[in-house]
C-alpha positions in Angstrom: 0.1 -0.1 0.1 1.5 3.6 -0.7 2.3 5.9 1.6 0.3 9.0 1.4 2.3 11.8 0.1 2.7 15.1 2.6 2.2 18.6 1.6 4.4 21.2 1.3 4.1 24.2 3.6 3.7 26.2 0.3 0.5 24.1 -0.8 -0.7 24.8 2.7 -0.4 28.4 2.3 -1.4 28.9 -1.4 -4.5 26.5 -0.9 -5.3 28.7 2.5 -5.2 32.0 0.2 -7.1 30.6 -2.5 -10.2 30.0 -0.1 -9.6 33.0 1.4 -10.4 35.0 -2.0 -13.3 33.0 -2.3 -14.3 33.8 1.3 -14.0 37.5 0.0 -15.9 37.0 -3.1 -18.9 35.7 -1.0 -18.4 32.3 -2.4 -17.7 30.4 0.8 -19.2 31.2 4.5 -16.7 31.3 7.3 -17.9 28.4 8.9 -16.8 25.8 6.5 -13.8 28.3 5.6 -12.8 27.4 9.0 -13.1 23.8 8.6 -11.6 23.5 5.1 -9.0 25.9 7.2 -8.0 23.4 10.1 -8.1 20.2 7.3 -5.6 22.2 5.3 -3.3 22.5 7.9 -3.9 19.4 9.8 -3.4 16.5 7.3 -0.3 14.6 5.9 -1.6 14.0 2.9 -1.2 16.4 0.1 -4.1 13.9 -2.2 -6.5 15.9 0.2 -5.4 19.3 -0.5 -5.8 18.2 -4.3 -9.6 17.1 -3.4 -10.5 20.4 -1.9 -8.7 22.6 -4.3 -10.6 20.2 -7.3 -14.2 20.7 -5.2 -13.9 24.8 -4.2 -11.6 26.1 -7.0 -11.9 24.5 -10.4 -14.6 24.3 -12.4 -16.3 21.2 -13.2 -19.5 20.3 -15.2 -22.5 18.8 -12.3 -21.3 15.2 -11.5 -23.8 12.5 -10.6 -23.7 11.7 -6.7 -21.2 8.7 -6.9 -18.4 10.8 -8.2 -17.9 12.4 -5.1 -17.9 9.2 -2.7 -14.3 9.0 -2.2 -13.7 12.5 -0.4 -12.7 12.5 3.0 -15.4 12.4 5.6 -13.7 15.3 8.0 -14.0 18.5 6.1 -17.7 20.1 5.1 -20.0 18.0 2.7 -19.8 18.5 -1.3 -20.5 21.5 -3.4 -21.7 21.8 -6.7 -18.8 22.8 -9.1 -18.3 26.5 -8.9 -18.9 28.1 -12.3 -16.5 30.9 -13.3 -17.5 34.5 -12.4 -16.0 37.8 -13.0 -14.8 39.5 -10.1 -17.2 40.8 -7.7 -16.9 43.8 -5.7 -15.3 42.8 -2.2 -17.5 44.5 1.3 -15.4 46.7 3.3 -15.1 46.2 6.7 -16.3 49.6 7.3 -19.8 51.0 6.8 -20.2 53.8 4.0 -17.0 52.9 2.6 -16.6 52.4 -1.5 -16.5 48.5 -2.4 -13.0 47.9 -4.3 -12.5 45.0 -6.9 -10.5 41.6 -5.9 -6.8 42.4 -7.0 -4.8 39.5 -8.2 -1.5 38.8 -5.7 0.0 42.0 -4.9 4.0 42.5 -5.7 5.6 41.6 -2.7 7.1 44.4 -0.3 11.2 44.2 -0.4 13.3 46.0 2.0 16.8 45.3 3.2 18.3 47.3 6.0 15.1 49.6 5.3 12.3 50.3 6.9 8.4 49.7 6.2 5.5 51.6 7.9 2.1 51.7 7.0 -0.2 53.7 10.0 -2.8 56.2 9.3 -5.8 56.2 7.2 -5.0 52.9 4.3 -6.5 50.3 3.0 -5.5 47.0 3.9 -5.4 44.7 0.7 -6.9 40.9 0.9 -3.3 39.8 0.4 -0.1 41.4 0.9 3.5 39.8 0.8 6.4 40.8 2.6 10.1 40.1 1.9 12.4 41.6 4.9 16.2 40.9 5.0 17.6 42.8 8.5 14.2 45.2 8.1 11.8 46.8 10.3 8.4 46.6 9.1 5.4 48.3 11.3 1.8 47.8 10.0 -0.9 49.8 12.0 -4.6 48.8 11.8 -6.1 51.0 13.8 -7.5 53.6 11.7 -7.0 51.1 8.4 -9.8 49.9 5.8 -10.1 46.4 5.3 -10.5 45.4 1.6 -11.8 41.8 2.6 -13.1 39.9 5.7 -9.8 37.9 5.7 -6.9 40.0 5.3 -3.5 37.8 5.1 0.0 39.2 5.5 2.6 37.0 4.1 5.9 37.4 5.6 9.1 36.0 4.8 11.7 37.9 7.1 15.7 37.0 8.2 16.7 39.7 10.9 14.2 41.6 10.9 11.4 43.2 13.7 8.0 42.9 13.0 5.1 45.1 14.7 1.7 44.7 13.8 -0.9 46.6 15.8 -4.4 46.1 15.8 -7.9 47.3 17.5 -9.6 45.4 20.0 -12.1 43.3 18.3 -9.8 42.3 15.4 -8.9 38.4 15.8 -5.2 37.7 14.3 -4.8 34.2 13.3 -0.8 33.0 13.2 0.4 30.6 11.1 3.5 31.7 10.8 6.4 29.1 10.9 9.7 30.3 13.1 13.4 29.6 13.3 15.4 31.0 16.2 13.1 33.9 16.8 10.6 35.3 18.9 6.9 36.0 18.8 4.7 37.4 20.9 1.0 37.6 20.0 -1.4 39.8 22.1 -4.8 39.3 20.5 -8.5 39.9 21.3 -11.7 38.1 21.1 -13.5 38.5 17.2 -15.8 41.4 16.9 -19.0 39.7 14.7 -18.2 42.6 12.3 -14.6 43.1 12.3 -12.4 41.5 9.5 -9.6 38.6 10.7 -5.6 38.9 10.4 -4.1 36.1 9.0 -0.4 35.8 9.4 1.7 33.1 7.0 5.2 32.6 6.0 8.1 31.8 7.8 10.7 34.5 10.1 14.6 33.4 10.5 16.4 35.1 13.6 13.1 38.0 13.6 11.5 39.3 16.2 7.1 39.6 16.0 5.2 41.6 18.0 1.4 41.5 17.8 -0.1 44.4 19.9 -3.8 45.5 20.2 -4.3 48.9 21.1 -7.5 50.8 21.6 -8.4 53.3 18.8 -6.7 57.1 19.3 -9.9 58.9 17.9 -13.2 57.9 19.2 -15.1 59.2 16.2 -12.8 56.9 14.2 -14.8 54.4 11.8 -13.6 51.2 14.0 -15.6 52.8 16.8 -18.7 53.3 14.9 -18.0 50.0 13.5 -18.1 48.5 16.5 -20.8 50.5 18.1 -18.6 52.4 20.4 
């Protein structure tokens, strides 16, 4: 009997990012996304990832019921094949904000011995990629607008200092792998109207801090969002 082939971290990260885009497009519910995510990061069989991708991310004509009998039983039930659709407007986390189209993979932000900083009023993309070498990254989300319900930061860092500040209610899910690094994650219980932040990638010889701080402006969009 052939032993299952374990998936690579890159396989897991890519499938997780693709499923995240389905959530932002309204084609996958949060509950189902959470269940699939658990499978993606726990399975030791790459064929399970292939089957999830085939079912949720690959268009195929409707099949007879028996065509799906061999799917694993530990992730959500079968759904019809996804029909290709044009990019849909992305819901914004803040009321009254303009809708924006789904972006393609953004070009990575690369810094060597430099500083990358995003503070104040800015838009957090659905997917951001950072490649840091001896650099400093600071992301302050307290006055930012989210482009999607789930925002992913993919970080590849060596000897870097990383600080992420989020307002109370924004949950941070850490899926980073680390080597000779320190990570401090101060996150809060998720608010039902708030986006989620997911950290992926790997850091080496680096320092990561996730800090939860109150929004400085009481009239900010975050406080309006959370009923403050």
